TITIBA-13243 format. One record per atom (N, C-alpha, C): x, y, z. Coordinates in steps of 0.1 Angstrom, whole numbers, plus 5000, padded with zeros to 4 digits. Example, Ala and Ser with C-alpha at 12.3 -4.5 7.8 and 13.67 -1.06 7.14 Angstrom:
! TITIBA-13243
513249435078512349555078513249675078512849785071513749895071512950005079
//
This chain:
! TITIBA-13243
501049935000500250025000501150125004500250234992501550334990500950435004502250535008502450625012500950705017500950725005499650835000498350745009498050615005497050575007497050535021498250525027498450495042497250675045497850755046497750865048495650915049495050855037494050865038493350785048494050655046492950575057493050605073494650665075494250725089493750845091493450915080492351065078490850985083490450905075489350825078488750775095490250715101489950705117489850815123490750925123490351035130489251155128488151115120487251145119486251125130485451215132484651185151483751195140482751125148481451065146480851205152479451235147478851315148478451325166478151455171477951465184476051435185475751325191474751345198473651495201472651485197472151635202471351655216472051705224471451715236470351725237469351635245467751655245467451745255466751875254466351945265465351825276466051865285465151785301463751855302462551845302461551885305461351945321460852065326460952105335459852005345460752005355459651935367459452045375458252055376457552135387457852095403457952155409457952095424456552135433456752055440455652075449455252225459454552235458453852375471454652315482455552435489456352425501454852355510455252275520454252265530453452345540454052525544453952615549453052675543452752635531451852775523450552775530449752725535448952795547449152895553450152865559450352975566450853115561451353065552451753225545450953305540449153215537448353285530447653335538447553285551446853315565447453465568448753445564449853595575449053655561448553655548448453785536449253745526449453635525450353665512449353555500449053595489448953565482449253435475449153305475449853185465449453225446450053205442450453195426450653055422449952985415450652865411451152945390452152895391452252895375452952755369453452755357453852625352455052645357455852675364457152645372457052585387455652645391456052675406454952765412455552735426454552855436455052945441455053075440455053205445454453255451454853325461453653495466453753595466452853645468452553825465451853865475452254005476451654115490451554235477450254225474449654335467449254435476450354595473449454695480448954805471447854885474447454975467447355125473447555225463448555355474447355475466446555535473446155665463447455765460447055835447447755915445448256045460447156025467447456195481448356135489448455995492449555865500451155965500451356015510452456085511453456025516454656065516455755955520457156065518457856065532459056185528458656315525457556365531456956525527456556555514455856415504455756445494454656325488453556355480452856285478453356205467452856095464453255985457452556065437451756085441451256165427451556255422452656355426453756445422454556315414454756245409455656155404454756195389453556195386453356285373453856355367453856485375454256625373455356615369456656485379458556535377458556435363457556355361458056275346457656335335456556445335456156505325457156615320458156675331459356775329460156735313459756545313461156535306460756565293459556585290459156615275459756785271459156855281459956965282461657045281462256945284463656925290464656975278463856935267464856965256466056885251465756765259466856655260467856585267467456755279469256805286468756695300467856655300467456625311468656525321468956515329469556405333469356225334467756305337467456185339466056115325466556165316465656185305465756045296465655895305465355785293464855725292464355655283463355515278461955625285461155545286459655615288458755615301458855765298458355845313456755805318455955705310454955655314454855535316456055425316455755335322457155295329457355415341458455415350458255265361459055195367459255075370460155115378459455105394460455135403460554995407462054935415462254835415463154825427463654715432464454695443463854515447465154475458465254325459465754315472465254215479466554155492466954025485467953975489469053915486469453795499469653665493470353625505471753655505472353725500473953755499474553855492475453885487475454045482475853975470477053895466476653865449477353685453477853645439478053555438476553415430477453335425475853255419475453205428476153145443474753115455474053175458474153285459473253425463472053425455471053425462469353385454468653525461467353615452466753685450465753635456465053665472463953575474462953695475463253825476461853935472462054025461461654065454460954145442459754245445459954325445459454455453459154555434458154545431457754625419457054755426456854895416455654985421456055015411454655075404454155205394453255235393452655335390451455415383450755345379449255345383448255245378446755335378446855435369446555545364446755635374445855685385446055795392446755775405446155655407447455575417448455485418448455415425450055285423449655205429450355085426450554955431451754895432452054825442453454755447452854675447453554535440453754415443454954365445455054285455455654195462455554095463456953985451457153875452458253775463457953705465458053635477458753495468459953455468460553295467459953215475459153145471458853005480459052865488460452895480461652805488462452815473463852825476465252745465464352685451463552615454462952505444462452595436461752705438460552775431461652905427462652885427463153005416462753035400462352935392461652975383460853045386459852955392458652995393458653185395459653225406459753355409460053475398461253395395461753485383460353515375459753445369458953405359457753535361457353515369456153605377456653715378457853765383458053935380457353995369457753925358457253965348458454025341459554045347460554155347461054085329460854015324461053975314460354075297459354125302458354195292458954315293459254375280460254475277459354625274459754755275458854845275458854965285459754875294459454945307461155015316461255155318462355175326462355195339463055115342463355085356464355225364463455215377463755295385464355265400466155245401466455235416467355295420468055235433468855275441470555165437470955245436472455115433471654995427470755025413470154935413471554835398471654965394473154915382474354875384474454855394475854765402475554625408474154635415473354525424472554435419471154555422469954465415469754415400469854485393469954435383470854345369472554375379473554225379472654085386472554125397472254025404471153925402469954005395469153925387469453865371470253955362470653865353471553735355472153735364472853605376471753485372470753505379469753485383469253415376469053485366468253415350468453365345470253355337471253325335471153145340470953125353470852995359469852935354468653005353467352975346467252935333467653055325467453085310467152975308467552825312466552725301465052705294464252795308462852785311462452875310463253035310462853095308463053225294462053335293461453405283463253505282463853555272465053615276465053755286466053775291465353905298466654015293465154125287465654195280466854335288467554435284467854555285467354655285466454645298465754775294466654965301465755005294466355195299466555165319467255225320467655225337467855365344467255415356468155515358468255465374469255505379470255445394469655585399468855525407469055705419470355715428470655655425472155645434473155765428472955745416474155835405473755965408472555995404471656105410472156175420471556125432472156145444472956195451474256105441475656165446475856295437475856285429475556415418475656565424473956575432473756635437474356715447474256585455474456625470476256595474477256575465478656555466479056675477479756645487480556695497479356785505478356735510477156765512476556645526476956565521475856445528477256345535477856265546478256175547478156045542477156035542476655895537475855875531475655805516474755815508474055625505473655615515473355475518471355515519470355425510469155485512468655565527469155495534468455525552468655635550469855665553470855835553470055935543469555875534469356015525467656025527467355945529465755935539466056035547466656015557466656115566467556215562467956225554468856395551467756455542467656425532466956435525465656465519465156365524463456325526462656345536463556385551462856385564462256245567462556145562461656025564462655985575461855925588462555805598462255685595462755625596462155455597461855445610460655375618460455315629460355155631461355105643461154985640461454885626462554935622462854905607463554765610463654685598464454535601465554555591466554565603468254635597468154535583469154575570469054515560469754405561470854405563471654265574470854135577470154135583469154025590468253995579468054045569467053995560467653865554468153815551468953655549468553545558468853655568468553545579467253535583466753605583464753615585464653525575464853525564464053465552464953295555465553275553466153155556465453045569465153125576464453125589462853095590462453145581460953165573460753065568461552995558461452905552461552775560462452735567463152655579462252615584461352735595460352715599458552705598458252775583457452775577456252915588456952945600456453115601456953235597455753325590456353405580456253535588456053555603455753705608457353775608458153775610459653825606459353875595459353775580458953795568458153935564457353965571456754025568456854195571458054155585459054325588460154335574460454215567461054215556460754345544459054285544458454295533457854465534457854515546458054645555458754695548460354665547461354765550461254785539461254675528461354675509460254785507459154795514457854855506458555015511459355035522459955155528460855215512461755105512462455135504461855195490460855125486460355165466459455325474459055345481458055455483459155575485460655525490460855635490462355685477462055565465462555605454461555665449460355675450459255735440459355895445459655905460459756105463460956115463462056025462463456055457463556125444462856045436462956075419462356205421460956275422460156395419460756425429461656455445462756545444463656575436464556455433465556515426464956595409464156515406463556615387463456775396462756755409462156945412463657005413464656965414465956985416466457035404466456985396466756965384466356995374465357075375464057145368464157265372464657285387464657465394463157445400462457385398461157375405461157365422461957365431462457365438463757365447463357475457464657535461465457495470466757455471467157415482468157535491468257545504468757645514469957705509471057645505472357585508472557615488473957695487474357675469474857585466475157445478475957345471475057245462473657165465472957165456473557205441472557355443472457375430474357375422475057375426476057415424476957285417475957135426476557025417475957015408474357085407473657065394473957115381474857255385475457315374476357245369477357195374478457105371477657005363476856905369476456815360476056855347475056925349474556995331475857055326476357115333478557095322478756985315478856855327479156715321478456685310477056725310476556635302476856735286477556865289477456905278476157015273475557055281474357115285474857245288475957325284476457425282475657595287475157545280474057705287473057665299472357575300471857545312472657565326473857475322474957465333475557605336475657705326475957875330474357915338473757885331472257955337472357865349472357835354472357765369473057825379474357805373475657915381475758015382475358075373475158215376473558245390472858135382471558195393472458165407473358055411473658015423474658165427475158255420476758355422475358465421474658455420473458635423472458545436472058465439470958425450471858435465473058345462473558355472474858405475474958465492476458535490477558445496476958345503478258225512478458135498479858065505479457915499479757925484479757995474479658015458481158025453482057945459483057965455483257875444482757765442482357665434482057625425480857755425480157785415480757865410481757985411482458095399483658005393483957865401484857795394484557745382483457685384482957595375482157725363481957825369481357945359482457995348483358005359484858025347485357965338484857845343485657745330484957775318482857765315481757805309482357945299482358055312482258155301483958165293484958135297486158145290485557995274485057905282484657895263483257935256483258055265481858105258482958275249483858225252485058365244484858445257484258455264484058605275485058635284486358605284487558625288487658725305486558845302486858895311485658895321485158805314484258765327484558675336485558605327485458455332487058485341488058625339488458615349488058695361486858765362486558815375485558585382484858555377484658425380485558355389486858325383488158275390488758365399488858515397488858575408488758545424486958525419486258525425485958375438486058295425486558155432487958155440488958165433490058165440489958225457489258395458488758395473488458345481487658235474486658205486487758045490487257955491487657825501487757675492487957715478488457625475489157515479489457415476490257305483491857305469492957275477494157285474493857255457494057165453493957155436492957245424491957275434491057375429491557545428492357535438492857705442494057705429494557575430496157615419494957605404494057545406493457525388493057655384492657745395491657875395493157975391494257965398495258065395495758015382496057935380496457915367495657935354494557875355493657955347493458125346493458175357493658345359495358395345496058315353497458355346496958305332496558225324496258205314496058285308494558315313493658445309494558555300495058645313495658755316497458735304497858605304499158615297498558605283497258525277497358495264495858545262495058615265493458695263493758815265493958845277493658995283494859085282496259035275497259115279497759185289497459125303497759175316498959095324500059095316500859045320501559045337501659195340501959175360501059095363499959125357498659005370498858885366499358825359499758695352500958655363502158755360503158705372502558685383502258775390501558805405500558675408499858615397499258505402500658385401501158375392501958275393503058225406502958395408504158375422503058345433501258425431500858345444500658215446500658155436500657995435502057935443503158035432504357925439504157915455503858075461503758075475502858015482501557965474500257865482501257735481501957675469502457535469503257485480504157595486505357555497504457535509503457555515502557535523501757415527501457395512499957285512500657145510500157085522500556935527499456855519498256825515497256775512498056695492498756735487499156685474500456605477500156515469500956405474502556495462503556435466505156525463505456505448504656405442505056455431504256525419502656505425501856635419502156755424502456775437503056915439504456965434504956845429506456915417505756905404504956885398504356885386503657055387502757065397502357175395503457325401504257285408505257395403506357415393506557305386507057275375506557355365505157355365503957395353503957575352503757645370504157805375505257805370506757735376508157805369508257815353507657755347507457745332506757875329505757925337504658025328505258135334505658145345506558195355507658315340508658185337509658225334509058275316507758245314507658285300507158425296506358425309505558565309506658685318507958655321509058775325509958765310510058685305510758725290509558805281508458765280507558865276507758975281507859055292507759185293509159235302510459185286511559185289512759195302512259105314512759095327513959015321
//
């Protein structure tokens, strides 16, 4: 047999047999838990679907229900401002008529072994509101629980608090674990109020936990609340013992979370659209900067100018950000004035140096004020010697920048 024929025989032997098609396994529906009647007697409605058993607590609220100092019905007015915001509202994404406030309770912070045992969904139902709280009957009924939430239905805008980092990724993980039997999970429009809250109250709040924001911003104080870290223990015990008494308190905790999301959304929107005034300039200054970051420069300037006109104290940061906007508009003398006001205030070390550098740039290149530019470089050099918050390497870079600028300015003056 020739060499070529042997090779051909070896190739035939190496050919793999076609892989057998994996048969889809039929879903085996688990039986309802033994404690079903006890949970129903406690006020939880039993729902049976093709995947198992789920418990539901449904609560209705009239539009005039007040939480955190605001009626829930104010939400409609807050959402309606999107249409007139010229596309620059920081929350203007998704359909404002289909807001779905979403919050979960889980058995752990992360990992494939962490289950979602409660999902709260709050939405407007005409003029009123409906809260649906789905409870996992036990881990064997997870597919039934996930399906019943209806989160696989498209077209809604989720509103959460830290949901982009926690609740939604956690849901995606659990959905993936049950994907063989569930509809595909869409990627909805998502508004995370934690991000907006941090933007607006940065520098004004020590903590951005929802409980702290409720107390400091909404004026709502929880009474007899279950700490969040106890929720997993309570759920596990409720499944083990069949006693739902403490679990109902976790439902109350979740309810407060969701009601706070509605009023926080309304409060943030009112502030962003200048329909609600804060007594201090900080939130408005942060809002002005936020609009600037969104490249809504005219809106940003409008907000910051109002801060400088209305407030007398603590306006240094407003002048600082305003200076950059005025410079962008080529209003160089106004920008110079803004940076001078900012420098005289109480800016941190980095912003103080940045304000002096911007002043020197304007005075050297745009306004022809070389003596003033020289003086601001010298001011910066003097401040740098006494600054202790900057890292040595960063301090050295600042010194080098001002030395180079100072030398050039002096050459231009013939010194």
